[in-house]
Structure formats: C-alpha cells, structure tokens
C-alpha positions as CSV (number, residue, x, y, z in Angstrom):
1,M,132.8,40.5,126.6
2,H,135.7,41.7,128.3
3,R,137.2,40.0,131.6
4,H,139.5,42.0,133.5
5,F,142.2,40.2,135.9
6,V,144.8,41.4,138.8
7,K,148.1,41.0,137.8
8,S,150.1,39.5,141.2
9,T,153.8,39.2,140.9
10,L,155.4,35.2,142.3
11,V,157.8,36.5,145.0
12,A,160.7,33.6,143.6
13,G,161.9,32.9,147.4
14,A,163.8,34.2,150.4
15,A,166.4,36.2,148.4
16,L,164.4,38.3,146.7
17,A,161.9,38.7,149.3
18,V,165.2,40.3,150.9
19,L,166.0,42.1,148.0
20,A,162.6,43.6,147.3
21,A,162.5,44.9,150.9
22,C,165.7,46.5,150.6
23,G,164.1,48.6,147.9
24,T,166.9,47.3,145.0
25,Q,164.3,46.8,143.0
26,G,163.4,50.5,142.5
27,E,160.6,52.3,144.9
28,E,158.2,52.6,142.0
29,R,157.8,48.9,141.6
30,T,157.3,48.0,145.2
31,S,153.5,48.0,144.7
32,D,154.0,44.9,142.4
33,T,155.6,42.7,144.4
34,R,153.0,42.9,147.8
35,P,151.2,39.8,147.9
36,T,147.8,40.0,146.4
37,K,144.6,37.9,146.3
38,A,144.0,35.4,143.8
39,A,142.1,37.3,140.5
40,V,138.2,37.0,140.6
41,P,136.6,37.0,137.1
42,A,134.1,39.8,136.6
43,P,131.0,38.9,136.4
44,P,129.7,38.6,132.3
45,E,128.3,42.0,131.2
46,Q,125.9,42.2,128.7
47,K,126.9,44.6,126.1
48,A,124.3,47.1,125.4
49,V,122.7,46.8,122.0
50,Q,122.8,49.7,119.7
51,G,119.4,50.0,118.5
52,L,117.4,51.9,115.7
53,P,117.1,55.5,116.4
54,G,114.2,56.1,118.8
55,M,113.1,52.3,119.4
56,P,112.6,50.8,123.2
57,P,115.8,50.1,124.3
58,V,116.2,45.6,123.6
59,L,115.7,44.1,127.3
60,D,117.8,41.2,126.8
61,P,121.0,41.1,124.1
62,K,120.3,37.0,124.2
63,D,116.2,37.0,123.8
64,V,114.5,39.9,121.7
65,Y,111.2,38.1,123.2
66,A,111.9,39.1,127.0
67,A,108.8,41.3,126.7
68,D,106.4,38.6,125.7
69,R,106.4,37.0,128.9
70,P,103.2,34.8,130.4
71,N,100.4,37.8,130.8
72,K,102.9,40.3,131.1
73,L,100.4,43.0,129.6
74,S,101.3,46.3,128.6
75,P,99.3,49.0,130.9
76,V,98.1,50.2,127.5
77,V,96.2,47.0,127.1
78,K,95.6,45.8,130.4
79,G,91.4,46.7,129.8
80,F,91.2,45.2,126.9
81,P,89.0,42.1,127.0
82,S,90.4,39.0,125.2
83,R,89.5,38.1,122.2
84,V,90.4,35.7,118.8
85,Y,90.1,38.3,115.5
86,V,89.7,36.0,112.4
87,P,89.8,37.6,108.9
88,N,87.7,35.5,106.5
89,T,89.2,36.6,103.0
90,E,86.0,35.0,101.4
91,S,83.2,36.5,103.5
92,D,84.9,39.9,104.1
93,T,84.2,39.8,107.7
94,V,86.1,39.5,110.7
95,S,84.4,36.2,113.3
96,V,85.4,37.4,117.0
97,I,85.8,35.1,118.9
98,D,85.8,34.8,123.2
99,P,88.6,32.7,123.9
100,K,86.8,31.4,127.2
101,T,83.8,29.6,125.9
102,Y,85.3,29.1,122.6
103,E,82.0,30.8,120.6
104,I,81.6,33.4,118.0
105,I,79.8,36.5,119.8
106,E,80.1,38.8,117.1
107,T,80.6,39.0,112.6
108,I,82.1,42.4,111.9
109,P,81.8,43.8,108.1
110,V,85.1,45.2,106.3
111,G,86.5,45.8,103.0
112,R,86.8,43.0,100.6
113,Q,89.5,39.9,100.8
114,P,90.8,40.5,104.7
115,Q,93.9,39.6,104.6
116,H,95.3,40.1,108.2
117,V,94.6,41.6,111.7
118,V,97.4,43.7,112.7
119,P,97.9,45.0,115.6
120,S,99.3,48.8,115.9
121,W,102.7,50.2,117.0
122,D,101.3,52.1,120.2
123,L,98.8,48.9,121.0
124,K,96.0,50.6,120.7
125,T,94.6,49.7,117.7
126,L,93.9,46.7,115.1
127,W,93.9,47.0,111.7
128,V,92.3,44.8,109.2
129,N,94.2,44.8,105.7
130,N,91.3,44.5,103.2
131,N,93.6,43.6,100.4
132,R,91.5,43.8,97.1
133,G,89.0,46.6,99.1
134,H,92.7,49.1,99.2
135,T,91.0,49.9,102.7
136,L,92.2,49.6,106.1
137,T,89.2,48.9,108.7
138,P,90.6,50.3,112.6
139,I,88.9,47.8,115.2
140,D,89.0,49.8,119.0
141,P,90.2,46.5,121.0
142,K,89.1,48.2,123.8
143,T,85.2,47.9,122.7
144,G,85.5,45.9,119.8
145,K,84.0,48.5,117.2
146,A,85.3,49.0,114.0
147,G,86.0,52.7,112.8
148,K,85.8,54.2,109.6
149,E,87.8,52.8,106.8
150,V,91.2,54.3,105.8
151,E,92.2,54.2,102.4
152,V,95.6,52.1,101.4
153,H,96.3,50.8,98.2
154,D,96.9,46.8,97.8
155,P,97.5,46.2,101.7
156,Y,98.3,42.7,101.6
157,N,100.4,42.5,105.0
158,L,101.2,45.5,107.7
159,Y,104.4,45.8,109.7
160,F,105.7,48.9,111.7
161,T,109.5,50.3,112.2
162,P,110.8,49.0,116.1
163,N,110.7,52.8,116.6
164,G,107.4,53.4,115.7
165,K,107.9,55.8,113.1
166,Y,106.2,54.3,110.4
167,A,103.9,51.6,109.3
168,V,104.9,49.5,106.3
169,V,102.8,48.1,103.6
170,M,103.6,44.9,102.0
171,A,101.8,45.9,98.4
172,S,102.3,42.4,97.1
173,L,100.6,42.7,93.5
174,D,102.0,46.7,93.8
175,R,105.3,45.0,94.3
176,E,106.2,47.7,96.9
177,L,106.6,48.2,100.1
178,V,105.1,51.4,101.0
179,F,106.5,53.4,104.4
180,R,103.7,55.8,105.8
181,D,102.4,57.3,108.9
182,P,101.4,55.2,111.6
183,H,98.4,57.0,112.4
184,T,97.0,58.5,109.3
185,M,98.8,56.3,106.7
186,D,99.8,58.8,104.5
187,I,102.5,58.2,102.2
188,K,106.0,58.8,103.4
189,K,108.2,56.9,100.7
190,T,107.7,54.4,98.4
191,V,109.9,52.0,97.8
192,P,109.2,49.4,94.3
193,V,110.9,46.1,94.7
194,S,111.9,43.9,91.5
195,C,110.6,40.5,93.2
196,Y,106.8,39.5,93.2
197,G,104.7,38.5,96.4
198,V,106.3,40.7,99.2
199,N,104.1,39.3,101.7
200,H,105.9,38.6,105.4
201,A,108.7,40.2,107.3
202,D,110.5,40.2,110.6
203,F,113.0,42.8,112.1
204,S,116.8,42.5,113.4
205,L,117.6,42.5,116.6
206,D,118.8,46.0,116.5
207,G,115.7,46.8,114.6
208,R,118.6,48.2,111.4
209,Y,117.4,46.2,109.3
210,F,114.2,43.4,108.5
211,I,114.1,40.5,106.1
212,V,111.0,39.9,103.5
213,S,109.3,36.7,101.9
214,C,108.7,37.2,98.5
215,E,106.3,34.6,97.9
216,F,105.2,34.5,93.9
217,S,109.1,34.7,93.1
218,G,110.8,32.4,95.8
219,E,112.8,35.6,97.5
220,L,114.2,37.5,99.8
221,L,115.4,40.8,100.3
222,K,117.5,42.5,103.0
223,V,115.7,46.5,103.5
224,D,117.4,48.8,106.0
225,T,115.2,50.1,107.8
226,E,116.1,53.6,108.3
227,K,117.7,54.3,105.1
228,M,113.8,52.6,104.0
229,K,116.1,50.9,101.3
230,V,116.5,47.3,99.8
231,V,120.3,46.2,100.5
232,G,119.8,43.0,99.4
233,Q,118.4,40.3,97.5
234,Q,118.6,36.5,96.8
235,R,116.8,33.5,95.2
236,L,115.6,30.8,97.6
237,P,118.0,27.6,96.1
238,F,114.8,25.5,95.6
239,E,112.9,25.1,92.5
240,G,109.2,26.9,92.9
241,A,110.1,28.1,96.4
242,M,107.4,29.9,98.1
243,P,108.5,31.5,101.5
244,Q,105.8,32.4,104.0
245,D,106.0,33.9,107.3
246,V,109.2,35.1,108.7
247,K,110.6,35.0,112.5
248,V,113.9,35.8,114.1
249,S,115.6,33.8,116.5
250,P,115.5,34.9,120.5
251,D,119.2,35.5,120.4
252,G,118.7,37.3,116.9
253,K,121.2,35.4,114.7
254,R,119.2,33.6,112.7
255,F,115.9,34.2,110.7
256,Y,113.6,31.3,109.9
257,I,111.8,31.2,106.5
258,A,108.3,29.0,106.0
259,D,108.1,27.6,102.9
260,M,104.8,25.9,101.5
261,M,106.6,24.3,98.5
262,A,109.8,23.4,99.8
263,H,107.8,21.8,102.7
264,G,110.1,23.4,105.7
265,M,111.4,26.5,107.3
266,W,114.8,28.1,105.5
267,V,117.5,28.9,108.3
268,L,119.2,32.3,107.4
269,D,122.2,34.7,109.0
270,G,120.6,37.8,108.7
271,D,123.6,39.7,109.2
272,T,125.6,38.2,106.1
273,F,122.7,37.0,104.4
274,A,124.2,33.7,102.8
275,E,122.4,31.6,101.1
276,P,120.1,30.0,104.0
277,T,119.9,26.2,104.7
278,L,116.5,24.2,104.5
279,L,114.8,22.5,108.1
280,P,112.2,20.3,106.4
281,T,109.0,20.3,108.7
282,G,105.7,19.2,107.0
283,K,103.8,19.8,104.1
284,G,102.7,23.2,103.6
285,C,105.4,24.8,106.1
286,H,103.6,28.6,106.9
287,G,103.2,29.9,109.9
288,L,105.6,30.5,112.7
289,Y,104.9,31.5,116.5
290,V,107.6,31.5,119.2
291,S,106.3,30.5,122.4
292,R,106.0,32.7,126.0
293,D,109.2,31.3,127.3
294,S,111.2,31.8,124.6
295,R,112.5,28.1,124.3
296,E,110.1,26.5,121.5
297,M,108.5,28.3,118.4
298,Y,104.7,26.5,116.6
299,V,106.0,25.5,112.8
300,S,101.9,25.0,111.0
301,N,102.0,22.9,108.0
302,R,99.2,23.8,106.1
303,G,99.5,21.1,103.4
304,E,98.9,18.2,106.1
305,G,97.1,18.9,109.2
306,T,100.0,19.5,111.6
307,V,101.9,21.7,113.8
308,S,105.7,21.2,114.1
309,V,107.4,21.9,117.5
310,F,111.0,23.3,117.3
311,D,113.8,23.7,120.2
312,F,115.5,26.7,119.9
313,T,118.5,25.9,122.5
314,R,118.3,22.4,120.8
315,N,118.3,23.7,117.2
316,K,115.8,20.6,116.2
317,L,111.8,19.5,115.4
318,T,111.0,17.7,119.3
319,K,107.4,17.4,118.5
320,K,105.0,16.9,116.0
321,W,100.9,17.2,116.5
322,D,98.2,15.9,114.3
323,L,95.1,17.9,114.1
324,P,92.2,15.5,114.8
325,D,90.2,14.8,111.4
326,G,93.0,17.2,109.4
327,G,92.6,20.8,108.6
328,S,94.5,23.6,107.2
329,P,96.4,25.5,110.1
330,D,97.6,28.9,108.8
331,M,98.1,32.2,110.6
332,G,97.5,32.5,114.2
333,G,99.1,33.8,117.2
334,V,100.1,31.9,121.5
335,S,97.6,33.4,124.0
336,A,98.4,36.0,126.4
337,D,99.1,33.2,129.1
338,G,100.9,31.0,126.6
339,K,98.5,27.7,127.0
340,V,96.7,28.2,123.9
341,L,98.0,28.7,120.4
342,W,95.2,29.4,118.2
343,L,95.4,29.3,114.3
344,S,93.1,30.2,111.1
345,G,91.9,26.9,108.9
346,R,92.3,28.5,105.6
347,Y,90.4,26.1,103.4
348,D,87.8,24.4,106.2
349,A,86.5,27.8,107.2
350,E,87.3,26.7,110.9
351,V,90.0,27.8,113.6
352,Y,91.4,25.5,116.0
353,A,92.7,26.2,119.5
354,I,95.4,23.8,120.6
355,D,97.2,23.1,123.8
356,T,100.5,24.5,123.9
357,R,101.6,21.9,126.8
358,T,99.7,18.6,124.9
359,G,99.1,19.4,121.6
360,A,96.0,18.8,122.1
361,Q,93.0,20.1,120.2
362,L,90.9,21.9,122.4
363,A,88.4,23.6,120.2
364,R,87.5,23.1,116.1
365,I,85.4,26.5,115.6
366,P,83.2,26.7,112.4
367,V,83.6,30.7,111.0
368,G,83.7,32.5,107.3
369,S,84.8,31.7,104.8
370,G,88.4,32.0,103.8
371,P,90.4,32.5,107.3
372,H,93.9,33.9,107.4
373,G,95.7,36.3,109.4
374,L,94.2,35.2,113.1
375,A,94.9,37.7,115.7
376,V,94.9,36.9,119.2
377,Y,94.5,40.1,121.4
378,P,96.1,41.4,123.6
379,Q,99.6,39.7,123.8
380,P,102.0,40.4,126.3
381,G,105.0,43.2,125.0
382,R,105.8,46.6,125.3
383,Y,104.9,47.2,121.1
384,S,104.0,45.5,118.4
385,L,106.2,45.3,115.0
386,G,102.6,44.1,113.2
387,H,101.5,40.8,111.1
388,T,99.0,38.9,113.1
389,G,101.1,39.9,116.8
390,I,105.1,40.6,116.7
391,F,105.7,41.8,119.7
392,R,108.8,43.3,121.7
C-alpha cells in the first residue's frame, strides 16, 4: 500500500532565509520555502479486493473468515433450530442431534450412500449428497423436514461458486466437475478431469479460482471459477498420496490440503500453484476446520483418534487432543458459538463433541453406520461455499 509524505525544504541559514525573503529564488517557489509541520504518515489503506463478479464484497482482505465470528448469524438463519446433521453412508439415513442434550431427536431416511450434508449458498437448504443413489435430498433447516429428491448423478460432494451462480458437483467416479443451477440442479456445464476421485475444494480470497483434491490419484487441480476451466494440475510429491479436505488460510495466501496417507497437511501457494510442502499432523489426516476467531485450525487425524491444533499466526502445530478410547474422527464443523468441535466417527458409528478450549470430549453419541460429512447448522456467515459448511 502507498504512504504519502509532505515534502519540506530545510532552511540552511539566515543568509538563505534573507535571499528567499527578497524573492531571489523566484516567485513560483516561495511556497516551497515556508516552514511546515512534520510529515504524518497516512493510516494504512486496505486495498479493495477485486472479487469474482457478483460475489459479495470481501469484508477484510486479511481474513476471509471475518463473517464467521461467534453467533454472527445471518438474518436468513436466525430462526433455525441448532442441530447436528449426520449422514450415515451405510445406513442410508441422516441422524439429527440436538447439540444441547447430545441426543438424537430424529432419523431421516435418504437415498443410497449419503456422503455429506451441504448448506446451500443462500443458507436456506441443506442438501444430502446420496452418492450411489444419484440424488440430492433437500432438508428444510427451519422445520427439519426432507423434501423431494432431485436427480443428480454421482454427487460425492457439493460446492457453490462465491457469487452463488453455480453449484459444483464433485462427481468422483464420473471424473467430472459438474456446474449446475444452484436451485434446480440443472446442468450448465460439465468439465471432464483427468485425475481420479475429485472430492474436496476451497476458493481463493477473491473467489476467482478454487483448488480441488483428487483422492485416488494423489493430485491437485486449480480451476478458474468464471471460465469453469481447469488451469493447473499437479501430482503431490508423495508416493500413494491421498488428499482430502481443503481449506484456505485466513489471509488467503496458502491452501492446506489434508492427506490421509502422507499423515499431514500439504501447504500450497494457490496463486503460483508451485509444489507444496508437507506438515505432518497425525495418522490419517482428514478434516480441516477453522476456529471462530480465525486464529487456529482443527485437524482431524482419523487413523489415530486425535485432533491436532494448528496456529495460523505462529505457523505451527501447538496442541494435540486424544479422544478417550480412541476413535475415527472424520468430517464435521464448529458450533455457532465456537465452543464445540463436532466430528463424525467414520468407522465407529458415533459422533464426537469436543471442547475447543480444552480438547476434552464432551460427548460420544452412537449414530448409524459409516457417519461421514456431518454438518453443524446454522453457523455464522453471509453465504455458503458448500461441503459441510464453508462460510464467508
């Protein structure tokens, strides 16, 4: 950013002062010789981010999560009851948990192999991704009632462009990114990819591109949001890499990609898309969730039953929490007040509630078989980018 300073001319001595007073320096320069006050630097200016056309303005160029502060709920969701929605992939159901009592209050039948529960861009609908049933089940978060299924082929995961123009279906086995109408889910453009297992993603600060992980071929994609085109592709420098969740740093300068076979997070410069570096976290590194103050990120290590805590400012892991009796912490989200981290126990048919201040386990709740992309709802934010809740 630019700083503006007032230039001043130093008066070298009495003789020069007299000459200046007599006008020998020329009339046009008399203003330069007047004594001035000391220059005061202008306050730093925050350069406006030129975001994706149609995208809501970036609130803070230094923090993409500025809208996600504790209990800062959009007027759209303020009347919605607080619930935890758990898709059980092997039971073909969604367990609905009351976070106050830690009890299941409803079990919703859905399509075959539900993978994730995804908040819509406009925050009004929760979409259940019935991967092998090739449908999406809409749930009204105000009433908790499921609506009529919508046919969508191979919906492993679901995202939304930051301007709300498109839904992006991660068609993992079809090897496609499918851009659809965010309400009707009608196909607008199909983008074939050469990698295997597209599954998770996150968008840049300005929303103009997003990074996609390819689980089965150990690759990353960079996609131009507006052009709906793959503009970069690379294989991770680890034999057998299996990238999972993706999250951008608060300042938008780095992307973190969980890798369950490399047992850590890849740290990637999204702009340059250069080869990333690996930060070990724990066995089976899988899910990534940012704290409500944007200072930390919770990292679930599915293969060892732990959660690592990464400090963005210090650029290091600061804590590791062990689940009592182990477990398989997978996907989830943070409560609206930021005090509880909710994670599904993928291989243990259970859900964990973890205190974000101490790492203590608050509850361990039995659910259906194969719980996966759990969504805590509602959460703070102006709009949703999809997955289990990426809010801006």
